[in-house]
C-alpha positions in Angstrom: -16.2 -4.2 23.3 -19.3 -2.9 25.0 -19.4 -5.6 28.0 -15.7 -4.5 28.5 -16.7 -0.8 28.7 -19.8 -1.7 31.1 -17.5 -3.8 33.2 -15.1 -0.9 33.5 -18.1 1.5 34.4 -19.4 -1.1 37.1 -16.0 -1.1 38.7 -14.8 2.4 38.1 -11.6 1.1 36.8 -10.2 1.7 33.2 -8.2 -1.4 32.7 -11.2 -3.1 31.4 -11.6 -0.7 28.5 -7.7 -0.8 28.0 -8.0 -4.6 27.9 -10.7 -4.4 25.2 -8.9 -2.1 23.0 -5.9 -4.3 23.2 -8.1 -7.3 22.2 -9.6 -5.9 19.2 -7.7 -7.0 15.8 -6.7 -4.5 13.3 -9.5 -3.8 10.7 -8.6 -4.1 6.9 -7.1 -1.0 5.6 -9.5 1.8 5.0 -12.2 -0.1 7.2 -12.9 0.3 11.0 -15.1 -1.0 13.7 -18.7 0.1 14.6 -18.7 1.2 18.3 -21.9 1.1 20.3 -22.7 0.7 23.9 -26.2 -0.8 23.2 -28.5 -2.0 20.6 -31.9 -3.1 20.4 -31.1 -6.7 21.7 -29.7 -7.8 25.1 -26.1 -6.9 26.1 -25.0 -10.2 25.6 -21.8 -11.7 27.8 -21.8 -14.9 26.5 -18.5 -14.5 24.8 -16.6 -12.7 27.2 -14.6 -14.2 30.5 -16.9 -15.0 33.3 -15.2 -12.2 35.8 -16.1 -9.5 33.2 -19.8 -10.7 33.4 -19.8 -11.2 37.0 -18.6 -7.4 37.2 -21.2 -5.9 35.0 -24.1 -8.2 36.6 -23.3 -7.2 39.9 -23.7 -3.8 39.2 -26.2 -3.7 36.3 -28.4 -6.8 36.5 -29.5 -6.9 40.5 -33.1 -7.2 39.1 -33.6 -10.6 37.9 -36.2 -9.4 35.4 -33.4 -7.5 33.8 -31.5 -10.7 32.9 -32.6 -12.5 29.6 -31.7 -15.8 28.2 -29.2 -16.4 31.1 -26.4 -14.3 29.2 -27.4 -10.7 28.9 -28.9 -7.6 30.2 -32.1 -6.3 28.6 -31.6 -2.5 29.9 -31.0 0.8 28.2 -27.8 3.0 29.2 -29.6 5.6 31.3 -31.5 3.2 33.8 -28.2 1.0 34.1 -26.4 4.3 35.0 -29.0 5.4 37.6 -30.4 8.3 35.3 -27.1 10.3 36.1 -26.7 12.4 33.1 -23.2 13.3 33.4 -22.3 9.6 33.9 -24.4 8.8 30.8 -22.8 11.5 28.8 -19.4 10.4 30.2 -20.2 6.7 28.9 -21.5 8.0 25.2 -18.4 10.4 25.2 -16.3 7.3 25.8 -17.9 5.4 22.8 -17.7 8.4 20.5 -14.0 8.9 21.0 -13.3 5.4 19.8 -11.7 5.1 16.7 -14.3 4.2 13.7 -18.0 4.7 13.3 -20.0 5.5 16.3 -23.4 3.9 16.5 -26.3 5.3 18.8 -29.4 3.6 19.4 -32.5 6.3 19.2 -33.4 7.9 22.5 -30.1 7.0 24.2 -29.1 10.9 23.3 -32.0 12.1 25.5 -31.4 9.4 28.2 -34.6 7.1 27.6 -35.3 4.3 29.9 -36.5 0.7 29.3 -39.7 -1.2 30.2 -39.1 -4.2 32.0 -43.0 -5.0 32.0 -42.3 -6.1 28.2 -41.1 -9.4 27.2 -37.7 -10.5 26.3 -35.7 -7.8 24.2 -38.9 -5.8 23.6 -38.0 -3.8 26.9 -35.6 -1.6 25.1 -37.8 -1.0 22.0 -40.1 1.8 23.6 -41.2 4.2 21.1 -38.9 7.5 20.4 -40.0 10.2 23.2 -40.3 13.4 21.0 -42.2 15.5 23.2 -44.2 15.5 26.5 -47.7 15.0 24.7 -49.6 11.8 23.9 -47.7 8.9 23.5 -44.3 11.1 23.7 -45.4 12.7 20.1 -44.6 9.3 18.5 -48.0 8.6 17.4 -51.7 10.1 17.8 -53.5 6.8 17.9 -54.9 5.3 21.3 -52.1 3.8 23.5 -53.9 0.4 23.4 -53.3 0.7 19.5 -49.4 1.0 19.7 -47.5 -2.2 18.9 -45.2 -1.3 21.8 -46.5 1.3 24.5 -44.4 4.2 25.3 -42.9 4.7 28.9 -45.5 6.9 30.8 -44.6 6.1 34.3 -41.6 7.0 36.5 -38.7 8.9 36.2 -38.1 8.0 32.4 -41.5 8.8 31.4 -42.0 10.8 28.2 -43.4 13.7 30.2 -40.0 14.0 32.1 -37.6 12.6 29.0 -38.1 13.9 25.5 -36.4 15.9 22.7 -38.5 19.0 23.0 -37.5 19.5 26.6 -33.7 19.0 25.9 -33.2 20.5 22.1 -32.5 24.1 23.0 -30.5 23.4 26.3 -26.7 22.9 25.7 -26.5 21.6 28.9 -29.0 18.8 28.7 -27.7 15.3 27.7 -28.7 16.1 23.9 -26.9 19.2 24.2 -23.7 17.5 25.4 -24.1 14.7 22.7 -24.4 17.3 20.1 -21.3 18.9 21.1 -19.6 15.5 21.4 -20.6 14.6 17.8 -19.3 18.1 16.4 -16.1 17.3 18.4 -15.6 13.9 16.8 -16.4 15.1 13.3 -13.6 17.6 13.9 -10.9 15.1 14.6 -12.2 11.9 13.1 -8.9 11.0 11.0 -6.7 11.8 14.1 -9.0 9.2 16.2 -7.8 6.6 13.5 -4.3 7.4 14.0 -1.5 5.4 15.9 -1.6 5.6 19.6 1.0 7.6 21.3 2.6 6.5 24.6 1.3 8.6 27.5 1.9 7.5 31.1 -1.4 7.7 33.5 -1.0 7.3 37.2 -4.8 7.0 38.0 -6.6 3.9 37.6 -10.1 5.3 37.7 -9.4 7.3 34.4 -9.1 6.4 31.1 -6.6 8.1 28.7 -6.0 7.4 25.1 -3.7 9.8 23.1 -3.7 9.1 19.3 -2.7 11.0 16.4 -0.6 11.4 13.0 2.9 12.3 14.0 2.4 15.9 14.0 -1.1 16.7 15.6 -2.8 14.8 18.6 -6.1 14.1 20.2 -5.8 13.4 24.0 -9.0 11.8 25.5 -9.6 11.5 29.0 -12.6 10.0 30.9 -13.3 9.7 34.7 -15.2 6.7 35.3 -15.3 7.4 39.1 -18.3 9.1 40.9 -15.7 10.9 42.8 -13.1 13.9 41.7 -9.9 12.4 40.2 -6.4 14.2 39.9 -4.1 12.9 37.2 -0.5 13.3 36.3 0.1 12.4 32.4 3.6 11.7 31.4 4.6 12.3 27.7 8.3 11.6 27.8 11.2 14.1 28.2 11.4 17.0 25.9 7.8 16.8 24.7 6.3 20.0 23.9 2.8 20.9 22.7 0.0 23.4 23.4 -3.5 21.6 23.7 -6.9 23.0 23.6 -10.1 21.9 24.7 -12.6 20.9 22.0 -15.4 20.9 24.4 -14.6 24.2 26.1 -12.3 27.3 25.9 -9.3 25.9 28.2 -5.6 25.7 26.5 -3.0 23.8 28.0 0.7 24.5 27.6 2.4 21.0 28.1 5.9 20.5 28.7 6.6 16.8 29.3 3.7 16.1 31.7 0.1 17.4 31.9 -1.9 17.8 35.3 -5.7 17.7 34.8 -8.3 17.6 37.3 -11.7 15.6 36.5 -15.1 16.3 38.4 -16.9 13.1 38.9 -17.8 11.2 35.5 -15.9 14.4 33.6 -14.4 13.9 30.3 -11.7 16.1 28.2 -11.2 16.1 24.6 -7.8 17.8 24.0 -6.3 18.7 20.5 -3.2 20.0 19.4 0.2 20.1 17.5 3.4 19.0 18.8 6.1 21.4 19.3 8.5 18.8 19.9 8.8 14.9 20.3 11.0 12.7 22.3 13.0 10.6 19.8 
C-alpha cells in the first residue's frame, strides 16, 4: 500500500491509491490491516510493478544516496515531501483515513527529517527530537557518545523541528495530527464499513465514502499543489447533512456535493442519510 500511495503523491493522481485499495484482499472477520506510510526500514518497491516504482523514484529518489539495495528509498516522509507541512499532513490524513490500525513512526507527527550521511537504513533512525536543547532533548550525553547522532544541521535539525515547538500550536503539524487522531477515534467503526458509490470528476482528488447503511463518512484528499474543485455524485434522491469533523462547516447534500479544496487540503465529513437511492 505505501508504495502506491507515494506513487499517487508523486504524480498527484488519485488512481494509484484506488488501485492499491482494490488490490488489498479482505482481512479475516474482526481483523484489519495495519496502515503506514513509512517504517524504520526502506520504502521497498521490489514487490510492485515497475511503473509504480518509476513514478515514485522519479520524484522522491533523485539523489542516488536516497536509494538502498537497489529496491527502496531510505528517506522519511517530510524530506520526501519537501518539508511542506500541509502536504505532509494530507499524506498522514490519507493513511489515518484507511480502515484498520494506523501506524506512525516516531517523529513523523512533527515532520522529522533523515540523515543520508548514515549508512543503509540507519538514515531514518535518528533520535526523537523533543526540544531545541542538547541532542534534541533525547539525551544529555555528549553527542559523540550517542549510538545514532541527532540531526543538528539543515532545515530538519532539532533546533527547528521538535515537539516542544509544536505542542501548544493547533496549526502545527503535530496539532493537525492530533486533530486527525481524534477524528479517527470518533468514526473508527464507520471507516471499516462498506464502500458507498460516489462519482468524482477530478483525478487529483482521492475520495472514499464508507458507512453502515445509515451513517457515513466521506473522505476527500487533494493530492495536488493546486486548488481543486470537485463535484461528487451520490445518485438520484440521495439526501444527507454532513458535518466537518475537522472544522465547523456543514453541508446539506441533495444528490450532489460541490467542494473546493486548497492545495494539499483534506476533508473528513460525517453524517446520516435522510434518504438513500434504491
